[in-house]
Biopython code that builds the backbone (N, CA, C, O; Angstrom):
import numpy as np
from Bio.PDB.StructureBuilder import StructureBuilder

atoms = [
    (1, "MET", "N", (-2.564, 8.307, 26.860)),
    (1, "MET", "CA", (-1.302, 9.082, 26.610)),
    (1, "MET", "C", (-0.778, 8.696, 24.906)),
    (1, "MET", "O", (-0.767, 9.427, 23.916)),
    (2, "THR", "N", (-0.551, 7.887, 24.996)),
    (2, "THR", "CA", (0.524, 7.077, 23.725)),
    (2, "THR", "C", (-0.379, 7.196, 22.601)),
    (2, "THR", "O", (0.010, 7.766, 21.582)),
    (3, "ARG", "N", (-1.567, 6.706, 22.683)),
    (3, "ARG", "CA", (-2.780, 6.961, 21.661)),
    (3, "ARG", "C", (-2.973, 8.445, 21.142)),
    (3, "ARG", "O", (-3.281, 8.806, 20.006)),
    (4, "LEU", "N", (-2.698, 9.250, 22.320)),
    (4, "LEU", "CA", (-2.863, 11.114, 21.697)),
    (4, "LEU", "C", (-1.647, 11.292, 20.921)),
    (4, "LEU", "O", (-1.722, 11.860, 19.831)),
    (5, "TYR", "N", (-0.358, 10.800, 21.436)),
    (5, "TYR", "CA", (0.785, 11.141, 20.696)),
    (5, "TYR", "C", (0.725, 10.284, 19.069)),
    (5, "TYR", "O", (1.030, 10.756, 17.974)),
    (6, "ILE", "N", (0.270, 9.028, 19.361)),
    (6, "ILE", "CA", (0.398, 8.590, 17.898)),
    (6, "ILE", "C", (-0.610, 9.196, 16.791)),
    (6, "ILE", "O", (-0.331, 9.495, 15.630)),
    (7, "ALA", "N", (-1.627, 9.280, 17.329)),
    (7, "ALA", "CA", (-2.874, 10.142, 16.725)),
    (7, "ALA", "C", (-2.344, 11.421, 16.165)),
    (7, "ALA", "O", (-2.509, 11.654, 14.968)),
    (8, "GLY", "N", (-1.696, 12.298, 16.968)),
    (8, "GLY", "CA", (-1.577, 13.445, 16.730)),
    (8, "GLY", "C", (0.007, 13.597, 15.632)),
    (8, "GLY", "O", (0.430, 14.569, 15.006)),
    (9, "GLY", "N", (0.595, 12.086, 15.782)),
    (9, "GLY", "CA", (1.986, 11.993, 14.641)),
    (9, "GLY", "C", (0.933, 11.425, 13.403)),
    (9, "GLY", "O", (1.143, 11.789, 12.246)),
    (10, "LEU", "N", (0.145, 10.794, 13.625)),
    (10, "LEU", "CA", (-0.691, 10.276, 12.312)),
    (10, "LEU", "C", (-1.442, 11.738, 11.650)),
    (10, "LEU", "O", (-1.098, 11.993, 10.495)),
    (11, "VAL", "N", (-2.439, 12.705, 12.305)),
    (11, "VAL", "CA", (-2.338, 13.774, 11.766)),
    (11, "VAL", "C", (-1.550, 14.632, 10.988)),
    (11, "VAL", "O", (-1.622, 14.951, 9.801)),
    (12, "ALA", "N", (-0.675, 14.987, 12.017)),
    (12, "ALA", "CA", (1.096, 15.673, 11.495)),
    (12, "ALA", "C", (1.037, 15.319, 10.098)),
    (12, "ALA", "O", (0.646, 16.138, 9.266)),
    (13, "ALA", "N", (1.417, 14.101, 9.771)),
    (13, "ALA", "CA", (1.682, 12.931, 8.459)),
    (13, "ALA", "C", (0.951, 12.975, 7.632)),
    (13, "ALA", "O", (1.516, 13.000, 6.538)),
    (14, "ILE", "N", (-0.466, 13.007, 7.566)),
    (14, "ILE", "CA", (-1.292, 13.510, 6.767)),
    (14, "ILE", "C", (-1.198, 15.045, 6.219)),
    (14, "ILE", "O", (-1.297, 15.405, 5.046)),
    (15, "LEU", "N", (-1.011, 15.747, 7.217)),
    (15, "LEU", "CA", (-1.111, 17.121, 6.728)),
    (15, "LEU", "C", (0.361, 17.531, 6.142)),
    (15, "LEU", "O", (0.800, 18.561, 5.631)),
    (16, "ALA", "N", (0.761, 16.613, 6.363)),
    (16, "ALA", "CA", (2.365, 16.832, 5.547)),
    (16, "ALA", "C", (2.243, 16.023, 3.993)),
    (16, "ALA", "O", (2.840, 16.495, 3.025)),
    (17, "LEU", "N", (1.725, 15.243, 3.919)),
    (17, "LEU", "CA", (1.546, 14.794, 2.921)),
    (17, "LEU", "C", (0.439, 15.282, 1.829)),
    (17, "LEU", "O", (0.605, 15.144, 0.617)),
    (18, "ILE", "N", (-0.704, 15.868, 2.420)),
    (18, "ILE", "CA", (-1.564, 17.038, 1.189)),
    (18, "ILE", "C", (-0.517, 18.043, 1.289)),
    (18, "ILE", "O", (-0.209, 18.225, 0.111)),
    (19, "GLY", "N", (0.281, 18.875, 2.073)),
    (19, "GLY", "CA", (0.885, 19.789, 1.963)),
    (19, "GLY", "C", (1.929, 19.534, 0.696)),
    (19, "GLY", "O", (1.926, 20.256, -0.300)),
    (20, "TYR", "N", (2.853, 18.367, 0.881)),
    (20, "TYR", "CA", (3.926, 18.191, -0.389)),
    (20, "TYR", "C", (2.862, 17.903, -1.614)),
    (20, "TYR", "O", (3.410, 18.266, -2.655)),
    (21, "ASN", "N", (1.879, 17.517, -1.810)),
    (21, "ASN", "CA", (1.024, 16.716, -2.937)),
    (21, "ASN", "C", (0.696, 18.189, -3.464)),
    (21, "ASN", "O", (0.942, 18.327, -4.662)),
    (22, "ARG", "N", (0.171, 19.365, -2.786)),
    (22, "ARG", "CA", (-0.512, 20.790, -3.565)),
    (22, "ARG", "C", (0.790, 21.780, -3.852)),
    (22, "ARG", "O", (0.804, 22.617, -4.753)),
    (23, "TRP", "N", (1.677, 21.582, -3.099)),
    (23, "TRP", "CA", (3.296, 21.836, -3.268)),
    (23, "TRP", "C", (3.790, 21.273, -4.956)),
    (23, "TRP", "O", (4.152, 22.099, -5.794)),
    (24, "ASP", "N", (3.733, 19.839, -5.247)),
    (24, "ASP", "CA", (4.042, 19.367, -5.991)),
    (24, "ASP", "C", (3.389, 19.985, -7.445)),
    (24, "ASP", "O", (3.943, 20.508, -8.413)),
    (25, "ALA", "N", (1.824, 19.655, -7.125)),
    (25, "ALA", "CA", (1.072, 19.985, -7.934)),
    (25, "ALA", "C", (0.894, 21.637, -8.641)),
    (25, "ALA", "O", (0.349, 21.857, -9.723)),
    (26, "ALA", "N", (1.475, 22.638, -7.769)),
    (26, "ALA", "CA", (1.656, 23.797, -7.974)),
    (26, "ALA", "C", (3.257, 23.971, -8.870)),
    (26, "ALA", "O", (3.406, 24.790, -9.778)),
    (27, "ARG", "N", (4.291, 23.077, -8.415)),
    (27, "ARG", "CA", (5.301, 23.306, -9.334)),
    (27, "ARG", "C", (5.756, 22.655, -10.725)),
    (27, "ARG", "O", (6.709, 22.803, -11.489)),
    (28, "ASP", "N", (4.368, 21.702, -10.666)),
    (28, "ASP", "CA", (4.025, 21.275, -11.651)),
    (28, "ASP", "C", (3.569, 22.287, -13.015)),
    (28, "ASP", "O", (4.215, 22.494, -14.042)),
    (29, "ALA", "N", (2.403, 22.749, -12.667)),
    (29, "ALA", "CA", (1.895, 24.026, -13.333)),
    (29, "ALA", "C", (2.618, 24.917, -14.163)),
    (29, "ALA", "O", (2.577, 25.160, -15.369)),
    (30, "ARG", "N", (3.625, 25.555, -12.742)),
    (30, "ARG", "CA", (4.369, 26.365, -13.012)),
    (30, "ARG", "C", (5.260, 26.181, -14.346)),
    (30, "ARG", "O", (5.355, 26.928, -15.319)),
    (31, "ALA", "N", (5.811, 25.088, -14.107)),
    (31, "ALA", "CA", (6.824, 24.373, -15.449)),
    (31, "ALA", "C", (6.198, 23.978, -16.343)),
    (31, "ALA", "O", (6.906, 23.582, -17.270)),
    (32, "GLU", "N", (4.667, 23.861, -16.573)),
    (32, "GLU", "CA", (3.939, 23.436, -17.884)),
    (32, "GLU", "C", (3.916, 24.930, -18.621)),
    (32, "GLU", "O", (4.217, 24.895, -19.814)),
    (33, "LEU", "N", (3.565, 26.373, -18.006)),
    (33, "LEU", "CA", (3.157, 27.964, -18.323)),
    (33, "LEU", "C", (4.846, 28.267, -18.506)),
    (33, "LEU", "O", (5.102, 29.131, -19.345)),
    (34, "GLU", "N", (6.208, 27.541, -17.693)),
    (34, "GLU", "CA", (7.152, 28.490, -18.431)),
    (34, "GLU", "C", (7.297, 27.533, -19.863)),
    (34, "GLU", "O", (7.479, 28.068, -20.957)),
    (35, "ALA", "N", (7.193, 26.116, -19.701)),
    (35, "ALA", "CA", (7.658, 25.587, -20.929)),
    (35, "ALA", "C", (6.752, 26.327, -22.293)),
    (35, "ALA", "O", (7.272, 26.570, -23.382)),
    (36, "ALA", "N", (5.553, 26.559, -22.002)),
    (36, "ALA", "CA", (4.991, 27.283, -22.741)),
    (36, "ALA", "C", (4.873, 28.539, -23.217)),
    (36, "ALA", "O", (4.231, 29.020, -24.151)),
    (37, "GLY", "N", (5.607, 28.985, -22.407)),
    (37, "GLY", "CA", (5.852, 30.793, -22.825)),
    (37, "GLY", "C", (7.493, 30.158, -23.695)),
    (37, "GLY", "O", (7.733, 30.639, -24.803)),
    (38, "ASN", "N", (8.316, 29.298, -23.205)),
    (38, "ASN", "CA", (9.421, 29.350, -24.399)),
    (38, "ASN", "C", (9.446, 28.659, -25.594)),
    (38, "ASN", "O", (10.289, 28.693, -26.490)),
    (39, "ALA", "N", (8.344, 27.978, -25.496)),
    (39, "ALA", "CA", (8.020, 27.694, -26.762)),
    (39, "ALA", "C", (7.349, 28.659, -27.682)),
    (39, "ALA", "O", (7.391, 28.557, -28.908)),
    (40, "ALA", "N", (6.748, 29.570, -27.050)),
    (40, "ALA", "CA", (5.957, 30.833, -27.959)),
    (40, "ALA", "C", (7.376, 31.617, -28.068)),
    (40, "ALA", "O", (7.686, 32.124, -29.146)),
    (41, "ARG", "N", (8.248, 31.714, -26.919)),
    (41, "ARG", "CA", (9.467, 32.772, -27.516)),
    (41, "ARG", "C", (10.282, 32.574, -28.502)),
    (41, "ARG", "O", (10.807, 33.395, -29.254)),
    (42, "LEU", "N", (10.396, 30.976, -28.447)),
    (42, "LEU", "CA", (11.121, 30.434, -29.232)),
    (42, "LEU", "C", (10.787, 30.783, -31.021)),
    (42, "LEU", "O", (11.494, 31.262, -31.908)),
    (43, "LYS", "N", (9.207, 30.218, -30.990)),
    (43, "LYS", "CA", (8.822, 30.667, -32.451)),
    (43, "LYS", "C", (8.597, 31.861, -32.502)),
    (43, "LYS", "O", (8.721, 32.132, -33.696)),
    (44, "HIS", "N", (8.311, 32.875, -31.898)),
    (44, "HIS", "CA", (8.366, 34.334, -32.195)),
    (44, "HIS", "C", (10.105, 34.910, -32.736)),
    (44, "HIS", "O", (10.375, 35.748, -33.597)),
    (45, "ILE", "N", (10.948, 34.185, -31.959)),
    (45, "ILE", "CA", (12.881, 34.392, -32.256)),
    (45, "ILE", "C", (12.644, 34.196, -33.901)),
    (45, "ILE", "O", (12.555, 35.062, -34.772)),
    (46, "GLU", "N", (12.570, 32.645, -34.012)),
    (46, "GLU", "CA", (12.427, 32.005, -35.368)),
    (46, "GLU", "C", (11.692, 32.533, -36.514)),
    (46, "GLU", "O", (12.059, 32.329, -37.671)),
    (47, "ASP", "N", (10.414, 33.370, -36.125)),
    (47, "ASP", "CA", (9.566, 33.570, -37.395)),
    (47, "ASP", "C", (10.529, 35.277, -37.610)),
    (47, "ASP", "O", (10.523, 35.747, -38.748)),
    (48, "ALA", "N", (11.221, 36.001, -36.576)),
    (48, "ALA", "CA", (11.756, 36.805, -36.631)),
    (48, "ALA", "C", (12.764, 36.786, -37.802)),
    (48, "ALA", "O", (12.736, 37.471, -38.825)),
    (49, "LYS", "N", (13.736, 35.772, -37.393)),
    (49, "LYS", "CA", (15.112, 35.549, -38.368)),
    (49, "LYS", "C", (14.489, 35.306, -39.520)),
    (49, "LYS", "O", (15.022, 35.840, -40.493)),
    (50, "LYS", "N", (13.166, 34.431, -39.805)),
    (50, "LYS", "CA", (13.133, 34.300, -41.161)),
    (50, "LYS", "C", (12.481, 35.542, -41.899)),
    (50, "LYS", "O", (12.396, 35.511, -43.127)),
    (51, "ASP", "N", (12.061, 36.529, -41.252)),
    (51, "ASP", "CA", (11.832, 37.807, -41.741)),
    (51, "ASP", "C", (12.815, 38.798, -41.715)),
    (51, "ASP", "O", (12.839, 39.957, -42.127)),
    (52, "ALA", "N", (13.660, 38.047, -41.109)),
    (52, "ALA", "CA", (14.853, 39.181, -41.556)),
    (52, "ALA", "C", (15.312, 38.935, -42.478)),
    (52, "ALA", "O", (15.634, 39.907, -43.162)),
    (53, "GLY", "N", (15.606, 37.586, -43.025)),
    (53, "GLY", "CA", (16.421, 36.748, -44.383)),
    (53, "GLY", "C", (15.681, 37.377, -45.223)),
    (53, "GLY", "O", (16.396, 37.943, -46.050)),
    (54, "GLU", "N", (14.521, 37.554, -45.413)),
    (54, "GLU", "CA", (13.779, 37.807, -46.604)),
    (54, "GLU", "C", (13.436, 39.340, -46.958)),
    (54, "GLU", "O", (13.274, 39.657, -48.136)),
    (55, "VAL", "N", (13.347, 40.125, -46.098)),
    (55, "VAL", "CA", (14.223, 41.263, -45.884)),
    (55, "VAL", "C", (15.690, 42.093, -46.425)),
    (55, "VAL", "O", (15.902, 43.205, -46.907)),
    (56, "LYS", "N", (16.403, 41.112, -46.124)),
    (56, "LYS", "CA", (17.987, 41.165, -45.830)),
    (56, "LYS", "C", (18.312, 41.609, -47.728)),
    (56, "LYS", "O", (18.975, 42.587, -48.076)),
    (57, "ASP", "N", (17.725, 40.720, -48.587)),
    (57, "ASP", "CA", (18.216, 40.754, -49.811)),
    (57, "ASP", "C", (17.188, 41.433, -50.591)),
    (57, "ASP", "O", (17.290, 41.222, -51.799)),
    (58, "LEU", "N", (16.278, 42.150, -50.256)),
    (58, "LEU", "CA", (15.441, 43.407, -50.858)),
    (58, "LEU", "C", (15.815, 44.513, -51.519)),
    (58, "LEU", "O", (15.683, 45.484, -50.774)),
    (59, "PRO", "N", (16.313, 44.876, -52.818)),
    (59, "PRO", "CA", (16.353, 46.283, -53.195)),
    (59, "PRO", "C", (15.676, 47.308, -52.592)),
    (59, "PRO", "O", (14.490, 47.089, -52.345)),
    (60, "ASP", "N", (16.171, 48.458, -52.269)),
    (60, "ASP", "CA", (15.727, 49.628, -51.969)),
    (60, "ASP", "C", (14.338, 49.832, -51.965)),
    (60, "ASP", "O", (13.715, 49.740, -50.907)),
    (61, "ALA", "N", (13.794, 50.090, -52.997)),
    (61, "ALA", "CA", (12.332, 50.278, -53.653)),
    (61, "ALA", "C", (11.616, 49.201, -53.182)),
    (61, "ALA", "O", (10.456, 49.593, -53.046)),
    (62, "ASP", "N", (11.722, 47.910, -52.827)),
    (62, "ASP", "CA", (11.314, 46.875, -52.141)),
    (62, "ASP", "C", (10.947, 47.075, -50.551)),
    (62, "ASP", "O", (9.994, 47.134, -49.774)),
    (63, "LEU", "N", (12.359, 47.135, -50.619)),
    (63, "LEU", "CA", (12.688, 47.549, -48.803)),
    (63, "LEU", "C", (11.776, 48.373, -48.386)),
    (63, "LEU", "O", (11.159, 48.279, -47.324)),
    (64, "CYS", "N", (11.643, 49.349, -49.353)),
    (64, "CYS", "CA", (11.279, 50.627, -48.679)),
    (64, "CYS", "C", (9.116, 50.268, -48.689)),
    (64, "CYS", "O", (8.325, 50.566, -47.794)),
    (65, "SER", "N", (8.933, 49.847, -49.509)),
    (65, "SER", "CA", (7.219, 49.286, -49.641)),
    (65, "SER", "C", (7.091, 48.120, -48.254)),
    (65, "SER", "O", (6.096, 47.990, -47.540)),
    (66, "GLU", "N", (8.114, 47.522, -48.161)),
    (66, "GLU", "CA", (8.087, 46.548, -47.184)),
    (66, "GLU", "C", (7.862, 46.859, -45.647)),
    (66, "GLU", "O", (7.205, 46.340, -44.745)),
    (67, "LEU", "N", (8.829, 48.095, -45.783)),
    (67, "LEU", "CA", (8.512, 48.529, -44.227)),
    (67, "LEU", "C", (7.596, 49.470, -44.136)),
    (67, "LEU", "O", (7.288, 49.617, -42.954)),
    (68, "GLY", "N", (6.777, 50.470, -45.133)),
    (68, "GLY", "CA", (5.544, 50.899, -45.185)),
    (68, "GLY", "C", (4.575, 49.875, -45.003)),
    (68, "GLY", "O", (3.693, 50.110, -44.177)),
    (69, "ARG", "N", (4.561, 49.073, -45.445)),
    (69, "ARG", "CA", (3.500, 47.644, -44.940)),
    (69, "ARG", "C", (3.967, 47.333, -43.518)),
    (69, "ARG", "O", (3.057, 46.913, -42.802)),
    (70, "VAL", "N", (5.103, 47.431, -42.967)),
    (70, "VAL", "CA", (5.288, 46.999, -41.375)),
    (70, "VAL", "C", (4.564, 47.888, -40.651)),
    (70, "VAL", "O", (3.516, 47.697, -40.035)),
    (71, "LEU", "N", (5.317, 49.041, -40.797)),
    (71, "LEU", "CA", (5.065, 50.364, -39.953)),
    (71, "LEU", "C", (4.051, 51.104, -40.300)),
    (71, "LEU", "O", (3.714, 52.112, -39.678)),
    (72, "SER", "N", (3.413, 50.613, -41.445)),
    (72, "SER", "CA", (2.178, 51.708, -41.379)),
    (72, "SER", "C", (2.536, 52.941, -41.666)),
    (72, "SER", "O", (1.746, 53.802, -41.278)),
    (73, "VAL", "N", (3.763, 53.409, -42.392)),
    (73, "VAL", "CA", (4.161, 54.763, -42.729)),
    (73, "VAL", "C", (4.720, 54.622, -43.981)),
    (73, "VAL", "O", (5.142, 53.525, -44.347)),
    (74, "GLY", "N", (4.810, 56.213, -45.119)),
    (74, "GLY", "CA", (5.562, 56.102, -46.348)),
    (74, "GLY", "C", (6.444, 55.995, -46.305)),
    (74, "GLY", "O", (6.953, 55.995, -45.184)),
    (75, "CYS", "N", (7.280, 55.825, -47.470)),
    (75, "CYS", "CA", (8.827, 55.821, -47.616)),
    (75, "CYS", "C", (8.860, 56.965, -47.498)),
    (75, "CYS", "O", (8.035, 57.805, -47.857)),
    (76, "PRO", "N", (10.534, 57.168, -46.603)),
    (76, "PRO", "CA", (11.037, 58.119, -46.612)),
    (76, "PRO", "C", (11.857, 58.954, -47.562)),
    (76, "PRO", "O", (12.449, 60.029, -47.466)),
    (77, "PHE", "N", (11.701, 58.204, -48.365)),
    (77, "PHE", "CA", (12.673, 58.886, -49.785)),
    (77, "PHE", "C", (12.323, 58.083, -51.120)),
    (77, "PHE", "O", (12.867, 58.385, -52.182)),
]
sb = StructureBuilder()
sb.init_structure("model")
sb.init_model(0)
sb.init_chain("A")
sb.init_seg("    ")
for serial, (resi, resn, name, xyz) in enumerate(atoms, 1):
    if name == "N":
        sb.init_residue(resn, " ", resi, " ")
    sb.init_atom(name, np.array(xyz, "f"), 0.0, 1.0, " ", f" {name:<3s}", serial, name[0])
structure = sb.get_structure()
């Protein structure tokens, strides 16, 4: 009878170890995806700030043509 308890405990321990390893691997994969998303988001923010800085100092005529290029519409004035 004690051998049965020992075998059952061993099987439970092995299953717990396998479950923990799978959970840890899934957590690592989620962290990698989140890090990649954060890096892409940061690059987008930096690019938007750079573009805003370029457009900020343009005269009206150049601003109008730049908006027309980006928005694919004609100049309203």
